[in-house]
Each structure stands twice: as C-alpha cells, then as structure tokens.
N, C-alpha and C positions, 0 to 999 in steps of 0.2 A: 504494500500499499504506500502511495505517495502522497505526502502532506505538504502543501504549498502555503507558506505564511507571510504575512505582509512584510515581516521584518527581513525577509530574504532581500529585499530591494532597497535597502538604505544607500545613502550616498547621492551621486549625481548621475544623470544621464546626458549623454551627448547626441544630439539630433540637429542635422542640417549645420554642424559646426557651432551650435549654441549649447550652453549648458543649463540643464534644469534641474532642480530638485525635485524629488517625487512629487511633492505637494503642488508643483506647477501643473502636473498633470490632472489635478483634480478640479482644476478652476475651469470645468467643462460644463456647457449647458446641458443638464441631463434631466430635466423636469418633463413631466408628461406631454405639457402643451407647449411649452416655451413661448408663450404669448407675447411676452416683452424681452425675451433674451436675445434674438438674433434677427434683425432686420436689415440685412446687408446691403440695401439698395443703393446708398451713397458710395460705397466702395465698388459695387458693380458698375455702376455710373462712371465712375473715374477710370476704371480699367477698360471698359468699352471705348471710351474716348480715346485712351492711349493706342488701343489697337486700331480704331478707325483712323487716326492720324497717321499711323504706319502704313496701312493697307491701301488707303486713300480710296475706298469704295464702300458703298451701302452694304449693311450686314443683315443677314436672315436672324430670324429669333434665336435658333438653336446657336448660331454663331456667337450673339451678343452673351448668352449665358455661358457658354463653354468657355469662349475667349476672356470673359469676364472672370472666370476663376482659374486663369492661368497663373503659375507659381511666379512666372517673370513675364508679365505682359509686355515689357518695353524690349525685350530681346528674344523672345521665343519664336522660332522659326514657324511659320503658319502657311501651310500648302494642303489643301483638301486631299485626301487618299495617299499623301507621300510623308509629311513630317510626323513625328511623334510629339504630342502635347504632354506637357507635365502641369497635372491641374491639382487644385487644392478643394476636393469636395467638402460640402458643409457638413454632411453626416454619412452614418454607415448603417445600414439595417440588415440583420441576418434572420432567416428563418430556423427553426430548431434543428432540422436535419443537416443543414450546411453550418450551423453555428458551432456544432460540435467541433469539427475539424479546425474552423477558423479560430475558435478559442483555444483550442489545443496548440495550434500555431502560435499564436499571441502570447501565450504562457512560455513557449519555447524561445520567444524572442526576448525575455528577461525583463521586459518593461513593465512598470508599476501601475500605470493607468492609461487608459485610451486618450488620444490627444484630440479627437473630434467627438461630439455627441453621437452614441450609438445605442443600438436596442436590439434585442432578441426577442423573437416572437414564436410561441410554441403552437404551430398549426399543422405540422406535417405528420405526427406521429399518432393521430387518433384515427383508427379505424371504424369505418361505417358498418354496422351490424344492425343494431334494433332501434336506434333512435338517440336523440341528442343526450340526455342526461346520463343515460345507461352506458352509452359508448364512451362518454367523456369520464365517467368513474372509472371505467375499465382501463382506459389509456393512462390515467394517472396512477394507477397500480402498477401496470405493465411497464412503465417507462419512468417509475419513481426515481431509478439511479441516474438517469440521463437529465431529467428535469432538476434534481438536486445540483448536479454538476453544472449546469447551465445557470441555475439562480445563484449558486454560490459564487462562481466565475464572473458574473455579470456584477454582483454586489461587491465583491472585492477589486475588480479592475474598472469600475466606473460605467458599467453598461446597463442601461434601463431593461428589465425584464417583464414582458407580457406572458403571463401564466396561460396554461392550457385552458382553453374555453374562451379566451379573450377575442379570438377571430383570426382571419387570414392576414398575413403581413402586409399585402398590398392595402386592403380596406383599412387597416388601423393607421397605415402611413397616410392615406388620403384623409381620414378622419383626423388626424392629431399633427402631422408632420410635415406634409407637402405644402408648398406655397409658390407663388410665381417667382421664377428666377432662381430657385433651388437647383443645386447640383448635389444629388444624392447617389451613392452607390449601394446596391443590395446584392446579398448572394442568393438571388432568385432571378430566373430569366423574364419573369413577368413584372419585375421592377418598374417598368416604363409605365405602369399604371397611373403613377403620379403625373405624367404629362397632362393628364385632365385637369390639374390645376396649375399648368403653366410652368411646372419644373422639368428640369433633365434628370431623369431618374434612370439609372442604367444597371442593367445586371451584370455581375461579375463573379469570379470564382473567389473562395475563401482567402487565397493569398493576397489578392488585391485589396481586400477588406483589412487584411493584417497591415498592409503597407500604409492604408490612410490612418488606422487607428494608431499607427506608430508614427504618426506625423511625417511620412514620406510622401514626396509628390506623386500622385496616381498617374500612370502612363496610359495614353489612350492615342492610337493612330488617328490622326486628324480626319473626321468623318467627312464624306460627301453630303449633299443635302438634296433629298428629293422632296418636292414641293406637292401638296395635294390640294388643289383648289375645290372648294365646296361651294357650290351654287344652289338655289332653290331652298326648300324646307321640307323636312320630314313630315310625313303625315300617314295616317291610316295604319296598316300592318307593318310599315317599314320603321326600322328602329336604328340606333347608333351601331348595333352589332353588324347591321347589313353594309355599314361604310366599309369596316374593316374586312368582311367577307368578300367584298367586291374588290378591295385593294389587294389581298391575297390571291384572287383570281387574277388580277393584272400582274403582279410582280412575282408570284411563285414563292416557294419557301425559301429561295436564296436571293430574290431579287433585291432585298434590301440590305444585304450583306455590306458592311462597311459604310453605312449611310445612316444619317437621322432623317425621319419621315416628320416633315413640318406641314401642318395643316393650316390653311388660311382661306379667305374668301367670305363673301356675304352669307354663305350656308352655315358657317360656324356658330353664328349667333342663335341658330335654332336647336342647338344642342345643349343638354344640360352638362354640368361639370362632370357627374358621374358618368353621362354617356360619353362624354370625351375621354375619361378614364377608360372606359371599355375599349374604345378604339386603340388607345396607345397601348393597353394591356397586351392586346392580341398582335401587336407590332411585331412582337417577339417571333411570331410564326413566318414572318418573311425575312427573318435574320437581321432586322434593322438594330442598330447601336441602341436607339430609343425613338420615341415619337413625342411631339408635343404640339399643344395648342397656345395661340396668344390669349393674353389676359383679356377677359371680357366681364359682362354682367353676371353670367352664370357662375363664374368662379367667385365674384364677390359675394354672390348670395350664399352660395354654399359654405365659404370660409365663415360668414356671418352665423349660418346656421349651426355651425360646429364650433362656435365660441372663439372665432379668430378674427373678428370684425376689425381689429386694430391693424393686423396685417393686411386685411382686404383695403382698408383706407390707405394704408402707406402704398401698397401696390398701385393703387390708382393714381397716386401722385407722380410714380415713376412709369406710367404706362409706355412712355417713349422707348424704354429699354426693355419692355415686356411684349412688344410687338416687332414684327419685321419692319426694316427700312423700306420705304418706296424705291423700286429699281432694283432691289437685290437680286442676286444671281442664284437659280436652282439648277442642280446639274441634271434634273429630270423634272418635268411636270406634268401631273395627272390630273384630269378634271372629272369630277363626279356630280352629276346634276341630281340632287335629293328629291326633286319634283318628281322624276322619271324612275328613280331607284326602286327595285322591288326587293322583297324579302328573298333571302338566299340561304341554302342549306349546304354546308361544305363538307365533304367526306364521300366515302370512308377512307380510313386509314391514312389521310393526309390532309392537313388543313387548307390546302389551296386547291382542292377540286371542287369547283362551285357549281351548283345548280340552282337557277332561279326557281322559287317554290312551284311555278306552273310546269316546270320541266322535271321536277324531282321523281315522280312517279314514272315518267317515261324512260328516265336513266336508270332507274332502279330495276324496271322490267328488263331493259336492254341490257344491263350488266349482270343480272343474276343476283342482286341484292336483296335480302329478305324484306318483304314488304311489311309485315307485322312488326309494330313497335313494341318491344318487351318492356323497356323501362325508359322513362322519361325524367330527365334530371334538370333542374334549374338551381341557380345560385354560383358558387364558386367565386374567386378573387375578380372574375371578368364580369359577372352580371348578378351582383347581389345586392344592389342598391334599393333604396326606397322606391325609386320610379321603376326599377325593374319588377319588384314585389307587387306594388299597386297594379301594374299593368296585367300581370300575369293572374292575379286574383279577380281583376275585372273580367276576364275570360272564363275563369272556373267558375263564377258567380252565374254566369250566363247557362252553363251547362247544369249547375245544381237546381236552377229555376226549372229546367225542363226535365227534372228528374234524373239526371245523368251524372256519372262520375267518370274518373279517368279510366280508359279501357286498359291501359298499360299501368304498370307500376309507375307512381308519381313520387319523386324524392326532391326535398327543397334542402338547400344548405345555405344558411345565413352567412354573410361574410364576416360579421363581427357581433360581439355581444351587443352593441348598440343597436345595431339592424334587428337581431333577434328580439330584444326587449320592446324595441318600437313597434315591429309587426305583430308582436303579441298583444301589446297594449291596445292598437288599432283594430284588432279583429282579423287581421289577414291570415296568421296561423290557423285560426278556427275555419276560415273559409278553405284554406288549403287541406285541413284535416277532413272536412265534409266532403271534399272532393276525392277523398282517398289517399291523400298524401302522407308522408312521413317526413317529419323535420329532423334533420340530422344535427350534430354538434356544430358549433362555430369553428370549422376547421376546412381543410382542403378536401379530405375524404375521397370519394370516387373520382375526383378530377385527376389524382396523381396516383390512383391505384390503390388507395386505402379504402377498400370495399370488400367486404366479405359475402360476396354475391353467391346466391344459393339457388337461383330459378334455373339456370341452365348449367349443363356439365360443360367442362373445359373440351374445347373442339367443336361445340355444337354452334353452327351457324345461327346468327340471330343479329337484330338491329337495335340498338339504343340511339336516343337523340338527347343532346346535352346542349346547355347554354355556356359550356366550357370553353377553353380555348385550343385545347391539343387533343388530337385523336389518332395518334399512331398505333400501329398494331399492337394489341394487348395493353395499351395504355391504362384504360380505366378498371379493367377486371382480371388482367393477365390471361384472357382467353383470346388467343390469336384468330379466333373465327368470329369474334365479335365485330361488327360492323359500326363504328362510331361517327355520328354525324353532329357537327356543331352549327348552332343556330342561335336565334335570339330567345329569350324564355317566352316571349308571345307565342312564337311558332311552335316551341316546345310543348307548350300548354295546349295549343290547338291539336297537335299530332297525338298528345296524350289522350284527348277525347275521340278522335277519330279512330286511334289504334293502328294506324298504317301511313306508310309514308306517301301514298298517292292520293293526297288530300290537300286541298289549296282552300284555306279558309275564306279567302276574298270571293271565292265564286261556288265553291262545294257546299252541299246541304248535309245535314245530320239528322237523325231520326231520334225525337224525343221519346220519352217514356210512354206517352200516350199513343205514339205510332205518328204523330204529326211531323212534317218537315220544318227545318228551320235553318237559319244561316247565322252564324256567329257575326257579331258586330265587331268592328275594329276595337281594339283594347284603348283603354284610358287609364291615366294614371297621374300622380303627382310627383312632381322632382323632388319636393321636400315635404316633410310631414308638417300638416298644420299646427299640430300641438308642439311642435318642436321634437327633437330626438329624445327619447328616453336611454340614458347611457347604461342602464342595467347594472350589474354588479361589477364593482371596481376590481380589476384584474392586473393592475399595474403594480410592481414593485420597484421603487427608486433604489439606486445602489447606495451602499454604506460607505464604501472605500475601505472596508475591513473584513476581516473573516478569514476561513480556510477554505481551500479547495481540495476536495479529496477525490484521488482516482485510485481505485483498488486494482492492483496489478494482476489479479486474478478475475477481474472483470470480463464478461464476454460482450459489452457494450462499449466500453471505453478503453482507450489505450494511448498512454502518452508517445509521442512520436520520437523515432530515432532519426537524426539527419541522415540524408541520402549521400552516397559516396561522390566525392569531385570526380571531374573528368581526368582521365589518367593521362592526358595529353597525347594520346594516340588517335589514328584514323580507327573507324569501325571496320574489322575485317571478318568477312565470312559470317555475317549474322543470318541466322534462320529466319525463315518468315513463319511466325506462328500461325497467321492465318491472312489470307487474301479475301477480303470482304467483298462481296458481291451485292450492288445496289445501296439502297438507303441504310445508312448505319447512324442513328441519333444517339445521344448520350442515354436513352433508354436502352438501347441495344448494348451499348458499352457498359453501363452499370445500371441495371434495373432498379426501380423504387419498389412500391408494393411492399411485401414482406421483409425486403432488404433494408428498408429505411431503419430498422432497429439496430443496424450494425454501422451507421453513418459515422459513429465515434470510434470505430474499431477497424483500423485499417487492414490489418491480418484478416479478420473474419469477413469483411465486405469485399475483400480482394477474390472471394470465391465466387463472385458473381460476373467477372470479367467477361464480356463479349458473349454472354450466353445466348442472345437471341440474334446475333449477326450471322448472316448467311455465308457459310464457306463456298468460294466460287469453285472449288475443287470437287465437291460432291453435291452442291445444292441444299446442304443440310445445315441445321444450327447446333451448335455446341459439339461438333465432331470434326477434330484435326488430327493429322498425322503427326506424330512425334517422330522427327527424323533421326533421333539418335536411336530409336528401338523398333521403327517401323510399324508401331501399333497406333491404332486409331483411339482417341479419348477425348475427354471434355477439356474446353480451352483453358479454364483456370488450372486444371491439374498438370496440363502439358506445359503451361509457363512455369508453374512451380518446380516441374522436374528440370527444365532447362535451367532455371536458377539455381538449384542445388548442383547442377554439375557445371556450372560456369559458362553456360552457353547463351551468348547474346543473340536478342531476337527482336525483330521488327514486324509491324503491322502494315499491310498494304490496303488501301482503301479506295473508294469512289468519290463521287461528287458531294460536296456540302457535308462533309464528314463531322460528325459532333453536332449536328444541329439540335436544337431544342432546349432542354434544362442547361442552367448553368453549373450543375454539379460538378465539383473539381474532382470527385472520386473517379471520375471517367479519366482523369489525368494521373491522379495519385495511384491508381491500381495497376495500370501497366508499369509504371516507374517502380512500384514496390516488387512486382514480380519479375523484374530484370529487363524489361522493355527499354530500348535505347532511341527507336525512332518510329514515326508513324508517317508514312509515305502515301499520298492521297492526290487525287485529282484537284480537289479544293477543301478548304475548312470553312467551318462556320466561326465567327469571330470569337466568341467567348472560350469554345474549346482550345483553338489555336493558341490563344493566351494562357490558358491554364496548363497546357502543355509545357511551354516555355518556362512558367513559374517553377515547375516540377523538375526542371533540368532534362527534359526530353526534347528531341530534334523533330518539330514538326515541319515536314517539307513537302513541296508540291511538285508533281512532274512538270517539267519545262515545256515537254510536248506530252499533252493529254493522252495520246494514243499509246504512250509507253506503258500505261496500265496493262494494256493487253500483252505487252512483251513478257511480263512477269507470269511466272507458273509458280504455285504454292511450293513446290519443291526446290526452287532455287534458294541459291545463297546471295546476299547482297553485301558489298564493302562500299563504305561512304568514305571518299578519300578528300583531302584538303581541308581537314579540321584544324590543323596547325596554322593555317593562313585564313582561318574562319574570320569573315569580315562582312558588314552591311553591304547589300547589294550584289555580293559576289556568289554566284551559284556554287554548289558543290557537285562533285561527279560521283555517280553510282556505278559499280562495275557488278553486273549481273552475272553470276557464274551458274550454267545450266549443268544437269546431270551429265551430260555427255562431254563436259569439258570446256564447251564453247563460252565465251565470254562476249557480252553486250553492254557497250558503254552509254549511259544516258546522262543527262543534267538533271539537277534538282534545285528548285528555288526556294528562297525562305524569305521571311520578312522580319529577321532578327535586326535590331539596332545594337549599338555598342554596348549599352547597358544590359540588353537581354543576353548578349553573348557573354557577358560576365556572370549571369544568372547559370548560363550552361557550364561554365568552367567550374564554378563553385559548387554545382551539383544540384542547386536550386535557388530560386530567389530569396528564401529565408535564409540558407547557408550564407548568402552575400550579404544579406541585411547585418548578420551576426558580425561578419568579417568588418564591415564599414564601421558598425557601433563600436567594435573592440580597438580599432584604431584612433577613434575619437575620444576615448575615455581618458 
C-alpha cells in the first residue's frame, strides 16, 4: 500500500523558470460557480489586439479566443495547419474514467497542487440496469475504491470533485463553468459541448491535462477554421440536432480533422444555448478540434438562468471579441438553410451515414436494417437539456391522450442532477413513466456502453434509436449486431410510439387505442424552465488542500505508474507487426469501454483489452493474430505480452482516421505498456495522434497511402533515421518480406522539436520530470 502525504512536497517548485512555494499553487479559483473569480475579458482583448496588429487581418471568433490565450502573443508563430501554438487554458475538466490515469500521472509529477482550476466528474462508472437510484447505489458500492481515490486526490491536490449522481461532465460544465471566451480542455472527446456558451472547449488525453495542471503551456497545432453559415429558422420537427447530423453528412467522420468548426449567420439566433451545445458536442464525430458559436442573447439568458448573470453582463460589454470580425477568412464554408432542413437519422455503425426522415424506411429496407425498433433512448450529454425533455414530453403526452404508450422500450438519461430535479418537479418524469419509460441515473450509461442490456442476445440483429452522439459497432451494448441510429429526442420519441424505422411523424398516421387514426403534432418545448432550475441534491466537494491519498498495491482497480523506458538511441530494427488492421479502427476498437471501464486506473489490467475488436487484415477476424515467434494464433493482448516478455519489438499497421472517437489515452498507453513502438497508418484522428506522442510512441503515416497495401501481416519493419529525427523530415521504413525481399517506403510524421524530446525521454511525463529536475 502506498500512502501519499502533503508533507512530502515541502520546499519550492520551479515552473517556467519561476520559483513557487507550494502555497502559491493553492491560490487557484476552485469554487463551484466561480461567479466573480475569473472574468478575463480585458486580458483577452489586449492579447487579441496584439495578435491582430501582428497579422494585420480580421480574425474569426475561434482565432480570437485561441490566440487570446497564447503564452507569448507577441512572438508566437501563427499559421493555420502548420505552426504549433503554446496556450494557457483557463481550466481543466476530467471525467472519472480518464481522471484516474490523469491524477496518477499528476501524482507522478511530484507537484503539490494544480495550477489552474480543475474538476473531476463521476459519470462514466454507473451501469444502467434497473433505474436511477438503484443503479447509483450499486455503482457507489462497486466503485468505492476508485471514488475514494478520486475524492481524496482531488481534495489533496486542489481539484473540485463532483460526486456520483451529479451528472455528466459536459452538462455540469455548461451549467457551472462554461462562458463566452473560455479556453477549457477536458479529458473527454465531447468536451466541445461548451461551445454552446461561446467557449473553446477541447477534448484531450490525460497527459495534456497534466501539463496544464502543472502550469506548462499546452500545445496545439494551429487549427484551420471551417465556417458554417446558418440562415433561416428552425421549426416543426426539425431541431438543433439535425444541424450537426447534416454537417456530419457533408464533412464525414474525418472532414473536420485539424479544424475548428465555427457557426455564424442569421440562423444562429433561432437556436437556444443548449441547442448550440448539442451541435458543438457532436462536432467530435467529424473529427473537429472543437466547435463554437458567437455570443448572443440565448447565451445571456442561459447564463442568467444558471446563476451567472454577472458573467453574461460582462460578456455583453466585450461582444466585439466574442464574435467574428467582418471579412474574416474561413478555410471552407458550408451553408445550411434552417427553413428547409429536415429531420435526419444517422447510422447505423457510423455517425455520418445520414438519412432524411422521409428516406429512412426506404434505406432500411434496401440495406436490410431491422425495421422494428427494440429500444429508444433519449438524454445523454448531447441531448438532455430542459428544452429537449419538454419537447420529448410534448410528444409522449399526445400518445398518452390517445391511449398509447411506447411500443419499444423507452429510456431517459438526465444529463445532471439539476435537470433530473427540475423535470421531476415540473411533472415531465411522470409523463415519461406513464409513457412506459424508465429514468436512469444522472450518468453516461448506455451512451458509452454502460448498459446491462437483457432484451436481446449477443449476436442478435436488432435496431435501437438514440439521441446520443456516437454509434460505432457494439458501442452501446457490446453487441456487434445492434444497429444503432442517432437522431433528435423528438424523432426518438416518435419512433418509440411507432415502434419501427419506416415512420415519418410529419406525414404518417398512428392508430389510437380506440382504433381511430391520428397524426402527431410537431413538438413544443421551453428553452428554460419558467420556475427556474431546481438544483436538486448538492453533489459538489470542494478541495481542502490536505489529506492522504491511498493506493493499495494489491488493488485490481488502481495502480501507480512506472515510467516508460527512454529511447535507446537506436533505429527500430526488424519489428514484427502485431496486427495489420483492416478498415475502421476507433478508440473503442483499440481500448473498449463498457465492462473495461472499471480498469481505467490499472494499466496492467486494462491492457488486456488491447485491439480486441479490430479486424485483422490477414484473416478478417477480430482478436486473432499469429505469433511470429511460435506460429500459433492467439488473442491480440496475449500475443503482445508474449512479444514483450521475449524482448520482441512490435508495431501496428492501420487504415484511415485511425483512433477516431473518444479521447481515451488508454488507447495509447496500452500499446506502449505492452512493448509497442510505432503505429503506422494512412491517417490519424487528432487526439489519438497526440496521445501516442505523449506516451513515447511513434505515430507515423504513409507518405504514399497505397503503401498500406504493400505490407503483409507477416512482414518485419525497420524504421531508420531516428538518430537524425527532426521536424518535417520523413523517416524511412524497410519492409522485409518472408522471401527475403526488401521494400523501402517513406513515412511522414507531425512531430515538432518539443515532441521529439518526449520521444527521446520515453514520454512527455518523463520529459516534464527532466525539465523540473534541472530547474530546482
């Protein structure tokens, strides 16, 4: 058992060349609401002016916020898609599954306190089984050790702690911490939800969070900017969700990679702040760095309703830096007319396969998708606002009046304790229960695979519709035969009544209990509750700055980290290919969630899920690879462990957009822990590429995309030129075939000088320790 005491960190700490006493790190705004603690608009305005004077051009909104947070605005190189920005985020947010590894890494850094306001949110470890209170009580018991660790670590190191049952991280941020002009990083890919309040909220891995908490400038490749011009006004069955479903249809799952999506135009003002949050949230599904909306009246109203009128009023004074300049340049512009936009349903198996509602049934029949809807699920971090719930309830009420209930199972996930308490007070929960619904705990639940689903057997082909954001194979229920479709809560509720995909609520009729025919009226709802929000139970724990953190060395849930080995100064020679992945490989494929979430704080145990559902190009199967040292076929993790034990270096070869999806850094930690050296692919998703660099791996891309086809799973690969590893300089790979033939190809990379230092040190955390040790 390891006991960490506050007294271990006496003395001074050196950061950025300045010396701080441990007490200096406690002078951090860590209150629940921070109403008067941090209104940085004057400084933001000054920095934006410095940058505009240098660039001599109008700026987009996202550029103003991003460049306004530069560590050195007077000298930083700024070139979209080229330069690396060194930034000073305002705060850090971590969900409980990723916070475990982030806090373990922060503890390893030796620092006594976080240097910026930071919070931990317990939302990922609560499995949906029977209903809210029962599931929450079970989760508190099963995860007691992890919650105790996060609570005590948060208290000791200056991190606010939102207890289990408080709600989903992104909803809590929107209700308490997001504001126009904010730069926030969060250890979850859907952190961009905060863009609904005009902030730049960006998903990252835990190692990035550790950098910011340690007062090290955070690095981001200068994003391009995609503009989405909205005209017209939403009406009828069309909702804010349909905007991002249409954008995903246009840009696909990788079309936003390396870019911020910025919305503008007259149509923006027809959206609620929470509706804008929905759009930004699901921007993660197109690979965007983040998404953002300009400050407007909807944001002012929401900030006021959530107890932050002073921030809203201050933002109004600085609206000129919270909106884009006239004449600013976008790298790409998409235009969407809200007057003509129709409801969409995207899926199955990918969030960019869009069907307008009037084409859904036709597409389902043509492609053999099961027409019967087994389960309908609303809520999640994407769509659990008061507006979402009132609109869905207005549809359910129509069915109840006609003597009907949901034909499918109907499941509701409140996004926060505040939303749960408010919809219960206002009678919405009762409507959903009369409709046949079950209200789950305030947590992620089925959206991330935390669902003990019992109505179908694994492998049974079936359809579910959700108001979630992600629908990869097996994502929600670990059943690869489940066809998951994402849409608005309105359409989910309508399809629950019909019980089938081939139903358009705008034109099709339903049969009432008395046999009469009727059509559903378009949903109605309130953006904000007329009686104000009911905060419900207080679930926030402020840090005390003291106490002990206990990690039992026999624990199966938590494990202190050992540093990865430094680079040995040699080229990588004759590395075997653990697996050549065929097709889509998300972070869900690399490190599955669901039942594996319980091991997120234990690297040794969670590494047993490495690449379990990635498809091997050699045999078309999952979790079956050939061990080149024995000739035997076995599981991917077991084979990797055998290579590590024998000192055999290995690489992974992958396809396009490798690592799309979640921000989970375990997808980078696991291959590193099991002896992996490089991941060679056609292209990477942004967060995963950064996570691999942080852990001392080599994320490399084929200079010629067709070279993917040159490689066979039985080949050996040497990567040469590492001794002269430099930014912008490709590395050469020598592919050695079984017959002795050699093929030479070029591999590109995006490492800058600092990131190369991470590689040489063995990881970014190792490099941080090196730097701090030289400054003491």
